[in-house]
C-alpha positions in Angstrom: -7.2 -32.1 -41.3 -5.3 -32.1 -38.1 -1.7 -30.9 -37.2 -1.2 -34.7 -36.6 -2.4 -36.2 -39.8 -0.5 -33.6 -41.7 3.0 -34.7 -39.8 1.9 -38.2 -40.8 1.2 -37.8 -43.9 4.2 -35.8 -44.9 6.3 -38.1 -43.2 4.8 -41.3 -44.8 3.1 -42.6 -48.2 0.0 -43.7 -48.9 1.4 -47.3 -48.5 2.9 -47.3 -45.0 -0.2 -45.6 -43.5 -2.8 -48.6 -44.0 -0.1 -50.9 -42.6 0.5 -48.4 -39.4 -1.4 -50.6 -36.4 0.2 -51.6 -33.5 4.0 -50.7 -34.4 5.6 -48.0 -33.7 5.6 -44.4 -36.5 8.6 -43.1 -37.7 11.1 -41.4 -34.8 10.4 -38.0 -35.2 6.6 -38.2 -34.7 6.6 -40.7 -31.8 3.0 -42.4 -32.1 1.9 -45.4 -31.4 -1.2 -47.3 -32.6 -2.9 -50.1 -30.7 -6.0 -51.7 -31.2 -9.0 -50.2 -28.7 -9.5 -53.0 -26.3 -12.7 -52.0 -24.0 -14.5 -55.1 -24.5 -14.4 -58.4 -22.2 -15.7 -61.8 -22.9 -19.8 -62.4 -22.0 -20.3 -64.3 -19.0 -22.6 -67.4 -19.3 -25.8 -66.8 -18.1 -26.9 -69.7 -15.2 -29.9 -71.2 -16.1 -32.6 -70.9 -13.4 -35.9 -73.1 -12.9 -38.9 -70.8 -13.3 -40.1 -73.1 -10.1 -37.4 -71.2 -8.2 -37.7 -67.7 -9.7 -41.3 -68.2 -8.5 -40.9 -68.9 -5.1 -38.2 -65.7 -4.7 -40.9 -63.3 -6.3 -43.3 -64.9 -4.2 -41.2 -64.4 -0.9 -40.2 -61.0 -1.8 -44.1 -60.1 -2.2 -44.9 -61.2 1.1 -41.8 -59.6 3.0 -43.6 -56.5 1.2 -46.6 -56.7 2.4 -45.5 -58.0 5.9 -44.0 -54.8 6.0 -46.7 -52.9 4.7 -49.1 -54.3 7.1 -46.9 -53.4 10.2 -46.6 -49.7 8.7 -50.6 -49.7 8.8 -51.1 -51.0 12.2 -48.8 -48.7 14.0 -49.7 -45.3 11.8 -51.6 -44.6 14.4 -49.6 -44.8 17.2 -47.4 -41.0 18.3 -44.6 -41.1 19.3 -44.3 -40.9 23.3 -42.9 -38.0 24.9 -41.2 -38.8 28.0 -42.3 -35.3 30.1 -46.3 -36.1 29.1 -45.9 -39.7 30.5 -48.1 -40.1 33.7 -45.6 -41.7 36.6 -47.1 -45.8 37.3 -47.5 -44.6 41.1 -50.1 -42.0 40.2 -51.8 -44.3 38.0 -52.1 -46.6 40.9 -53.3 -43.9 43.1 -55.7 -42.4 40.8 -58.4 -43.7 43.0 -57.5 -42.3 46.1 -56.7 -38.8 44.5 -59.8 -38.6 42.8 -62.1 -35.4 44.0 -65.8 -35.5 44.7 -67.3 -32.7 42.8 -68.5 -30.0 45.2 -71.6 -28.7 43.7 -72.2 -24.7 44.3 -75.0 -22.8 45.2 -76.7 -20.3 42.7 -76.2 -17.4 45.2 -72.6 -18.3 45.7 -71.7 -18.4 41.9 -73.6 -15.4 41.8 -71.4 -13.6 43.9 -68.3 -15.0 42.6 -69.4 -13.1 39.0 -70.2 -9.6 41.0 -66.5 -10.5 42.5 -64.7 -10.9 39.4 -66.5 -7.6 37.6 -66.0 -5.3 40.9 -62.1 -6.6 40.3 -61.7 -6.1 36.5 -63.5 -2.2 37.2 -61.0 -1.7 39.9 -57.8 -2.7 38.0 -59.4 -1.1 34.8 -59.4 2.3 37.1 -55.8 1.8 38.5 -54.5 1.6 35.1 -56.3 4.9 33.7 -55.3 6.5 36.9 -51.5 5.1 35.9 -52.0 6.6 32.3 -53.5 9.9 33.5 -50.1 10.4 36.0 -47.7 9.7 32.9 -49.5 12.5 30.7 -49.4 14.9 34.1 -46.0 14.2 34.5 -44.7 14.2 30.8 -46.9 17.6 30.1 -45.0 19.2 33.2 -41.7 18.0 32.0 -42.2 19.5 28.6 -43.7 22.9 29.8 -41.0 23.8 32.3 -38.2 22.6 29.4 -39.3 24.8 27.2 -39.6 27.8 30.0 -36.0 26.7 30.9 -35.1 27.1 26.7 -36.5 30.9 27.0 -34.5 31.5 29.8 -31.1 30.1 28.5 -30.5 27.9 25.6 -27.4 26.4 27.3 -29.0 25.5 30.9 -31.6 24.0 28.4 -29.0 21.7 26.6 -27.9 20.7 29.9 -30.8 19.0 31.2 -32.0 17.7 27.7 -28.3 15.5 27.9 -28.4 11.7 29.0 -27.6 11.2 32.9 -24.6 8.4 32.9 -25.1 8.1 36.8 -29.0 7.4 36.3 -28.1 3.9 36.4 -25.5 2.8 37.9 -22.9 0.3 36.2 -19.7 -1.3 37.0 -17.1 -3.6 35.3 -14.4 -6.0 36.6 -11.7 -7.0 34.8 -9.1 -5.7 32.3 -11.4 -4.4 29.0 -8.4 -5.4 26.5 -6.1 -8.0 27.5 -2.3 -7.9 26.4 -1.2 -10.4 23.7 0.2 -13.7 25.2 3.7 -14.4 23.9 4.3 -17.4 21.9 0.8 -18.2 20.7 0.2 -19.4 17.9 -3.3 -18.0 17.0 -4.9 -20.9 14.6 -7.2 -18.4 12.5 -4.3 -16.0 12.7 -1.7 -14.2 9.8 -0.3 -16.2 6.7 1.6 -15.1 4.5 -0.1 -14.5 0.9 2.0 -16.6 -2.1 -0.6 -16.3 -5.0 0.8 -14.8 -8.0 -0.2 -11.6 -9.3 -0.4 -10.2 -12.4 0.3 -6.6 -13.7 
């Protein structure tokens, strides 16, 4: 039994509870019971000719079939990319621009292949020479640093340090700007007024 029912039962006797529906109860409780009004009158259905309904269905079906045909027709067409479209002027000049195929003799083809092989061999030897030079320089550097470390640890530490002046770097302008007086920052500080419970 809820609190409201307990108050009602104590305030009213069984005879008056059955009579309560649409009027005020007692001045102490101040509850009003009203009937539930959720329903609305039913709308009268219009009678439609079955022939008209059939025609509507037929029109819908035809419209859908037409859209399906249009989609199937355009399904194979790709979207045009403007950069890949050939200008009309070039299409008109296609016959003038067409090159005649030049037949190359087997001797020329063979000399071209030999030239490509010689070039590839030259570039490979150049690359290997660069790698060997780098290895020699690194080995000489490591050996010199080891000898320097044996002589003096202090000189070795100075030699290993990064040279700041090796790569010149200049900046122009202030690094930190002073604040502008009276400027209201959009994402600035705010006053926290949330309640804190301890």
